[in-house]
C-alpha positions as CSV (number, residue, x, y, z in Angstrom):
1,M,-3.1,24.7,8.0
2,S,-3.8,24.5,4.0
3,D,-1.9,25.3,1.2
4,I,-4.5,27.9,0.2
5,I,-4.3,29.6,3.9
6,N,-0.7,29.8,3.4
7,A,-0.9,31.6,0.0
8,A,-3.3,33.7,1.3
9,V,-1.8,35.1,4.1
10,T,1.3,35.5,2.2
11,A,-0.6,37.5,-0.6
12,L,-2.8,39.3,1.7
13,T,0.3,40.4,3.7
14,E,2.1,41.4,0.2
15,K,-1.0,43.6,-0.5
16,L,-1.0,45.5,2.9
17,G,3.1,46.1,1.9
18,G,3.9,46.3,5.5
19,D,1.1,48.8,6.3
20,A,-1.0,47.9,9.8
21,F,-4.9,47.4,8.6
22,D,-7.3,49.9,11.0
23,G,-9.6,47.7,11.5
24,S,-10.2,44.1,11.8
25,A,-11.7,41.6,9.2
26,K,-11.9,37.7,8.2
27,F,-11.9,35.7,5.4
28,V,-14.0,32.7,5.8
29,I,-12.5,30.5,2.9
30,E,-14.9,27.6,2.4
31,D,-13.8,23.8,3.1
32,E,-10.0,25.4,3.8
33,G,-10.2,27.8,6.8
34,V,-10.1,31.5,8.0
35,V,-7.6,34.4,7.4
36,V,-7.6,37.6,9.9
37,I,-6.3,40.8,8.9
38,D,-5.8,43.6,11.5
39,G,-3.3,46.1,13.2
40,D,-1.1,43.1,14.1
41,G,-1.0,41.9,10.4
42,V,-2.3,38.9,8.6
43,R,-2.5,35.4,10.2
44,A,-4.5,32.0,10.1
45,G,-7.1,32.2,12.7
46,D,-10.6,33.0,13.6
47,D,-10.9,35.6,16.4
48,E,-13.7,37.9,16.4
49,T,-13.4,40.8,13.5
50,D,-15.5,43.7,12.5
51,V,-16.2,42.4,9.5
52,T,-16.7,38.5,8.3
53,M,-16.5,37.6,4.8
54,T,-16.7,34.7,3.2
55,A,-16.6,33.2,-0.5
56,D,-15.4,29.7,-1.5
57,T,-11.8,28.8,-2.6
58,E,-12.2,29.8,-6.4
59,T,-13.7,33.3,-5.4
60,F,-11.0,34.2,-3.1
61,Q,-8.3,33.0,-5.4
62,A,-9.8,35.4,-8.2
63,I,-10.3,38.7,-5.8
64,L,-6.6,38.0,-4.7
65,E,-5.1,38.0,-8.0
66,G,-7.0,41.3,-9.1
67,E,-9.2,39.1,-11.6
68,L,-12.4,39.6,-9.6
69,N,-13.0,42.9,-8.2
70,P,-14.7,42.6,-4.4
71,T,-17.6,44.7,-5.0
72,A,-18.6,42.6,-8.0
73,A,-17.9,39.4,-6.3
74,F,-20.2,40.8,-3.5
75,M,-23.0,42.4,-6.1
76,G,-23.2,38.9,-7.8
77,G,-23.9,36.4,-4.5
78,R,-19.9,35.2,-5.0
79,L,-18.8,36.8,-1.8
80,S,-21.0,37.8,1.6
81,V,-20.3,40.3,3.7
82,D,-21.4,39.9,7.9
83,G,-20.9,43.1,9.9
84,D,-19.3,46.6,9.6
85,M,-19.9,47.0,5.9
86,G,-17.7,50.2,5.7
87,M,-14.5,48.1,6.9
88,A,-15.2,45.5,4.3
89,M,-15.1,48.2,1.6
90,K,-12.1,49.8,3.1
91,L,-10.5,46.0,2.7
92,G,-11.8,45.8,-0.5
93,A,-9.8,49.2,-1.3
94,V,-6.6,47.2,-0.1
95,L,-7.5,44.2,-2.5
96,A,-8.5,46.4,-5.5
């Protein structure tokens, strides 16, 4: 597993603050791997989820660090969303 994926799992776990995420989502980080977020927590993996969000490493790191709003990334074409848009917005609120 890449260092980027390990760091993403840690950062997303901290952002959730121990709360379970009501639903399921995954981040596909291009050329690095996939991170799944669901009621069981955050982990590397490629399970079926309600929504899939795809971005390059730079975009994903900017979102995690709070430098880039997930909605702005989507509107600017830097983040693609496939699946339940409501679930994507719910996760976006957690990340903001």
